[in-house]
N, C-alpha and C positions, 0 to 999 in steps of 0.2 A: 564561588557560586556552586551550590549543590542541587541535586534534583534530576529529574528525567531529561532535561535538555541541557544540562551543564556541559556535557561532552560534545554537543552538536557542532561547534566550530571546528574542533579537531577532526571529528568524523567527516565533516564536509570537505576539509582539506585533503584528508586521506582518500576519500572516495573520488575526488577530482583527479588525483594522481593515478589511482587504480583504474578509473574510467578512461582516462587518456591512454593508458597502456592497453586496456581492453580494445579500444578503438583501433590502435595501431595493429593489433593482432586480428582485427576483423570480428571481434567478439562483442557480445552485449552483456552488460552488467545489470542484473535486475535486483533492485532493492525492494525489500518487503516492509510494509508498514508494521511497526512493532511498538510496544509501549515503552521501551527503553529510551528511545529518542523521539520518534514521531509515530503517532498511532492513528492519525486521521488522514484520509486521502488528500485533502487539501494541503495539509502540512507537507506531506512527502512530495506532492507535485511542486510546491513552492521550492522545496529543497532541490529537487531535480532540475528545475528551471534555473535556480541560482548557480548550480554547477555548470550548466550550459554545454554539456557534452552529449550529443545524440545517442551515444552508445550506453549511457546510463538511463535505464528505464525503470518502470514500476511493475512489481509483481504484487498486485493488490490482494491482500488476504482478508476476506470478509469476516472470518472468524476472529482475527486479531482486532479488527475495528470494533466489532460487537463486544468482545470480551473486555477490552480496555475502556470502552465507554460504559461498561457495566450494564449493557443491554439497553441503553438510552438512545442508541444510534441505529438508524435503519441503513445498513450497508447498501441496499438497492438504491435508496435516494442519493447516497453519497456517490455511487457509481454513475448515476444519471447526470450529475452536475458536470462531469468531465468527459465530453464526447470522445476524446482521444483514447479513452480506455476501452472503447467498444468498436469492434470490427463490424462491418456490414452484416455478417452472419451471426452476430452476437444475439443472445436472447433479449426479448423485450423486458421492460421494467417489471411487469407483472410476473413474467417467467422467472426473472432473477429473484424476485421476492419469494416465489414458490420454492425455488431451489434452496435458498438460504433458510427458509422456514423448515423445510424437510431436513436439511442438514443439522440445524440447531435442535430440532426434536430428536433426531437420531443420536446426537451428542448427549442430550439430557437423558435419554433412555439408557445409553451406554454407561453413563456415570451413576445411574440409580442403583 
């Protein structure tokens, strides 16, 4: 099997081992969503839940989600589906959208 998810099983096994060691050391292992294996928030949450080690967490990269979805995904909506991603002091959904919009505009301007 080839393609972006062909190495997912091996990755999952390795992360479980590394995450267990991180937990033993009192560390947190933060996985970032990326197009090589998982690029959507729901995919990486499912992966983390299947690993089942509380020390393995998510570092959600809105830019990666938007980029790998070719601009068809609203990262703010994706963030809203998973309440564990938001701390009580986290911005509201409209604030998140504004932050993302400004960041993407700045990126487009920088690349122009």
